[in-house]
C-alpha distance (Angstrom), angle and dihedral (degrees) to the residues before:
residue distance angle dihedral
X1 . . .
X2 3.81 . .
X3 3.79 115.4 .
X4 3.86 96.6 -123.8
X5 3.80 90.0 55.0
X6 3.80 91.3 45.1
X7 3.80 91.2 51.7
X8 3.81 90.5 46.5
X9 3.81 91.7 53.1
X10 3.78 92.8 50.7
X11 3.81 90.8 50.0
X12 3.81 90.0 47.7
X13 3.80 89.6 49.2
X14 3.83 90.7 52.5
X15 3.81 91.0 49.5
X16 3.81 91.5 52.1
X17 3.78 92.0 47.5
X18 3.79 90.8 52.2
X19 3.78 90.8 69.1
X20 3.79 121.7 55.0
X21 3.81 91.3 -150.9
X22 3.83 99.3 44.1
X23 3.80 116.8 116.0
X24 3.78 122.1 173.1
X25 3.81 118.1 -106.6
X26 3.82 101.4 -164.9
X27 3.80 113.4 79.7
X28 3.81 95.7 -164.2
X29 3.79 93.4 53.1
X30 3.82 90.6 43.9
X31 3.82 89.1 54.3
X32 3.81 91.9 50.0
X33 3.80 90.9 48.9
X34 3.80 89.9 49.0
X35 3.83 88.6 53.5
X36 3.81 90.3 53.2
X37 3.79 92.6 45.5
X38 3.85 95.3 41.9
X39 3.81 89.7 -125.9
X40 3.77 139.1 127.6
X41 3.82 122.2 -110.4
X42 3.82 119.9 -113.0
X43 3.79 107.7 -151.8
X44 3.80 137.4 -176.4
X45 3.78 132.5 173.4
X46 3.82 116.1 -105.0
X47 3.78 92.8 -120.1
X48 3.80 88.9 61.5
X49 3.82 89.5 66.9
X50 3.82 92.8 58.1
X51 3.80 91.8 79.4
X52 3.79 136.6 34.6
X53 3.78 113.0 -73.5
X54 3.84 107.6 -161.7
X55 3.79 118.2 -158.5
X56 3.79 139.6 170.5
X57 3.82 125.3 -122.4
X58 3.79 137.0 173.1
X59 3.78 113.0 -119.9
X60 3.82 128.2 -145.2
X61 3.83 90.9 -84.8
X62 3.78 92.7 55.0
X63 3.78 95.1 -105.5
X64 3.81 120.3 138.0
X65 3.76 107.4 -128.0
X66 3.80 133.6 -173.4
X67 3.82 118.6 -119.5
X68 3.81 115.5 -160.6
X69 3.80 96.8 -150.8
X70 3.78 128.0 16.7
X71 3.82 91.7 -157.3
X72 3.79 99.2 52.0
X73 3.78 105.7 37.2
X74 3.80 113.1 108.2
X75 3.80 93.5 -152.6
X76 3.82 96.3 52.8
X77 3.78 101.7 49.6
X78 3.84 98.2 59.7
X79 3.80 88.5 44.0
X80 3.80 90.8 55.5
X81 3.78 92.3 45.1
X82 3.80 89.3 53.7
X83 3.82 91.5 60.0
X84 3.81 106.9 23.2
X85 3.79 143.7 18.1
X86 3.83 102.2 -110.6
X87 3.79 120.1 -151.3
X88 3.80 136.2 176.8
X89 3.83 110.1 -147.6
X90 3.80 122.4 -150.7
X91 3.78 118.1 -118.4
X92 3.81 86.3 -126.5
X93 3.83 88.0 71.8
X94 3.79 92.5 57.0
X95 3.80 98.6 90.4
X96 3.82 92.9 47.8
X97 3.79 93.8 47.8
X98 3.81 93.8 43.2
X99 3.78 89.9 51.2
X100 3.79 89.5 61.3
X101 3.79 94.2 56.5
X102 3.82 103.2 31.0
X103 3.82 108.5 123.9
X104 3.80 91.1 0.8
X105 3.81 102.6 80.9
X106 3.81 138.3 56.0
X107 3.77 121.6 -96.9
X108 3.82 89.4 -110.3
X109 3.81 88.8 56.5
X110 3.80 92.7 47.7
X111 3.81 90.7 49.1
X112 3.78 90.6 52.9
X113 3.78 91.8 46.8
X114 3.81 90.1 52.8
X115 3.79 101.3 44.3
X116 3.80 128.7 86.2
X117 3.80 96.5 -116.4
X118 3.80 127.7 110.6
X119 3.78 113.3 -78.4
X120 3.79 121.9 -157.3
X121 3.80 111.1 -153.5
X122 3.75 136.6 -179.4
X123 3.80 119.2 -124.9
X124 3.79 91.3 -84.9
X125 3.80 92.9 57.1
X126 3.82 98.2 -104.3
X127 3.81 114.7 143.5
X128 3.82 118.4 -126.6
X129 3.83 102.9 179.4
X130 3.81 97.7 66.4
X131 3.82 96.5 143.8
X132 3.79 115.5 122.8
X133 3.81 113.5 -105.0
X134 3.80 113.5 -106.3
X135 3.83 97.5 -179.3
X136 3.77 133.0 64.7
X137 3.82 93.2 -126.5
X138 3.78 128.6 36.8
X139 3.77 114.5 -123.9
X140 3.81 110.2 -133.4
X141 3.81 92.2 -162.5
X142 3.81 91.0 55.0
X143 3.83 90.8 48.0
X144 3.80 89.8 51.8
X145 3.80 93.1 47.1
X146 3.78 93.4 50.8
X147 3.78 105.5 32.3
X148 3.80 107.2 26.4
X149 3.81 90.0 107.2
X150 3.78 124.3 175.8
X151 3.79 101.8 -140.5
X152 3.81 97.0 -167.7
X153 3.82 87.9 111.9
X154 3.81 91.8 62.5
X155 3.81 99.4 29.3
X156 3.80 95.1 110.4
X157 3.81 92.4 51.9
X158 3.82 91.6 44.8
X159 3.81 89.9 51.3
X160 3.82 93.6 47.0
X161 3.79 91.3 50.5
X162 3.81 91.9 46.8
X163 3.81 91.7 50.5
X164 3.82 97.5 44.3
X165 3.78 123.2 8.5
X166 3.83 105.8 -153.9
X167 3.80 138.0 130.4
X168 3.76 95.1 -81.4
X169 3.81 97.8 44.9
X170 3.82 90.8 48.4
X171 3.82 93.8 44.2
X172 3.79 95.7 47.6
X173 3.80 91.2 46.9
X174 3.79 90.1 52.2
X175 3.82 90.0 48.7
X176 3.78 93.1 47.7
X177 3.79 91.7 49.3
X178 3.81 88.3 55.6
X179 3.81 89.3 51.8
X180 3.80 88.1 48.3
X181 3.78 89.5 53.1
X182 3.81 90.7 59.8
X183 3.79 89.5 68.6
X184 3.81 98.6 36.9
X185 3.79 128.3 102.5
X186 3.81 107.9 -77.3
X187 3.82 88.7 -125.9
X188 3.81 91.6 67.8
X189 3.81 101.1 30.4
X190 3.79 91.7 102.7
X191 3.82 90.0 49.4
X192 3.78 90.4 54.8
X193 3.79 90.5 48.9
X194 3.81 88.7 52.9
X195 3.80 89.0 50.3
X196 3.79 90.1 50.8
X197 3.81 88.3 50.7
X198 3.79 90.9 60.7
X199 3.76 90.6 60.5
X200 3.81 93.1 40.2
X201 3.79 90.1 55.3
X202 3.78 89.2 49.5
X203 3.78 90.1 51.0
X204 3.81 90.4 53.0
X205 3.77 90.4 52.9
X206 3.84 91.5 47.4
X207 3.84 93.5 53.7
X208 3.82 88.4 92.1
X209 3.78 88.7 65.6
X210 3.80 91.8 62.7
X211 3.81 130.6 81.9
X212 3.80 110.5 -67.5
X213 3.82 91.3 -127.6
X214 3.83 90.5 59.4
X215 3.78 101.1 42.6
X216 3.82 98.4 90.3
X217 3.78 91.7 51.1
X218 3.77 91.6 48.1
X219 3.82 92.4 48.6
X220 3.79 88.7 50.7
X221 3.80 90.7 49.5
X222 3.78 89.2 55.0
X223 3.79 91.2 52.5
X224 3.77 90.2 50.3
X225 3.79 91.9 50.8
X226 3.81 87.8 51.9
X227 3.82 87.6 56.3
X228 3.80 89.6 52.9
X229 3.82 87.1 58.7
X230 3.80 89.1 60.5
X231 3.80 90.5 54.2
X232 3.81 91.0 53.8
X233 3.83 88.5 49.2
X234 3.81 90.1 52.6
X235 3.81 97.8 -108.5
X236 3.82 103.1 124.7
X237 3.82 94.6 150.3
X238 3.81 89.5 61.3
X239 3.81 89.0 54.0
X240 3.79 93.5 53.0
X241 3.81 91.2 48.7
X242 3.79 90.8 50.6
X243 3.80 93.5 47.0
X244 3.78 92.5 51.0
X245 3.78 89.8 56.9
X246 3.81 90.0 64.4
X247 3.78 114.0 88.3
X248 3.80 111.1 -127.6
X249 3.80 93.6 -126.5
X250 3.81 89.6 51.2
X251 3.80 93.5 63.2
X252 3.81 110.4 105.4
X253 3.81 113.8 -125.8
X254 3.80 91.0 -121.8
X255 3.82 90.4 55.9
X256 3.79 100.7 47.6
X257 3.80 94.9 94.0
X258 3.82 89.3 50.6
X259 3.81 90.4 52.2
X260 3.81 89.6 50.0
X261 3.82 89.8 50.4
X262 3.78 91.4 52.1
X263 3.81 95.0 46.9
X264 3.80 92.8 47.3
X265 3.81 95.2 45.8
X266 3.80 94.2 44.4
X267 3.82 94.7 48.5
X268 3.80 92.0 45.5
X269 3.81 89.9 49.2
X270 3.80 86.9 55.3
X271 3.84 91.9 49.4
X272 3.82 91.0 -111.7
X273 3.79 99.1 133.8
X274 3.82 92.9 159.7
X275 3.81 91.7 58.0
X276 3.79 91.2 43.8
X277 3.80 98.2 50.3
X278 3.87 98.2 78.0
X279 3.79 90.4 58.5
X280 3.80 97.9 48.8
X281 3.81 97.1 82.2
X282 3.83 90.9 58.1
X283 3.82 93.4 59.2
X284 3.80 125.9 87.8
X285 3.81 119.8 -122.1
X286 3.78 89.9 -111.9
X287 3.79 93.1 54.3
X288 3.81 90.8 44.9
X289 3.79 87.6 61.0
X290 3.79 90.1 50.6
X291 3.76 90.4 47.0
X292 3.78 90.4 53.1
X293 3.80 90.6 52.3
X294 3.81 90.3 52.8
X295 3.81 91.4 45.5
X296 3.80 89.6 53.0
X297 3.81 89.4 52.5
X298 3.80 90.2 54.2
X299 3.80 95.9 46.8
C-alpha cells in the first residue's frame, strides 16, 4: 500500500475514534483501513440507521445490558471501533454490490446480505456471519467474541488477492483461510470454511486463465483442497471415499504430496494408524504439524 494512502487511513481512523458516534460511510476506505488494522469490517445498510436498533452487550461488571440504539450509544461505538472497522453503506451501493454476488452465493448468504442485521465482512467484502438469527436482539459481546478476528496470519494472502485477483491468489487465500480456521473458535469454524469456499470457487473459475497444460492439475488441486475442508469439519470418512474415487495414474505429480497428506490425516482422524503409516513419509514436516492439528480437532 502506498505511504500517502496509509498515512491518510491512519488520520481517518483517528478522526473516527475522536467521536463516539462516528461510523465510516465509505465501504472501500473501510476495507482498506481494515487491511491496515488486520481487522474485519462491521457493516450495516444505511436504512437500518433510520430507526432504533436495540442490541445487547455485556458491561464491565459482566452484566448483560440492553442498549436502545446501536448507532447512538456512546459506550457501544468505541467498543466496536476497538474490534472492527464499522461502516454504514448507502442504499445506492446495493445494486453494485449485489451484482458481484448474484448467482455466486448460497441463499443463506443472499438473505444475510439483504437483511438489516449486522454483517461481519473480510477486507474483500465477503460476509462471514451468515447464520440465521435466532434471537430478537443481536448481542454485541457475542459478535466480538466470535468475529473479532486478527487477520495478521492471512494478511499476505489478502494483500496478494487484493493486488492481483488470479487463480493462485484466490487459491492460496482459500487455503490460508482453512489454516486460519484450525485455530479459530469452534463456533465459527464452519463459517470460516464457508468463507474459504468463496475463494476456492473463484479459483476454480480462474483456472481458465492459466496455461492449458497446467489446468487439469490446478482443477485437481482445488478438489483436494475441498477435501481438506471436510477434515476440518470432522468428516474424514468422506475424504477417504473421495480419494478412492481418484485413479492412481490420474493424480498429477504436483498433487501427490497433497493426496498423501489427505490420506494420512483422514486415516489418523479415524484412529487407523496402520492405514495412515504408508503415507507419512511423503509428507513434509510442516504439513505433518498441520495434520496433527486437524487430527486433534477430530479426536
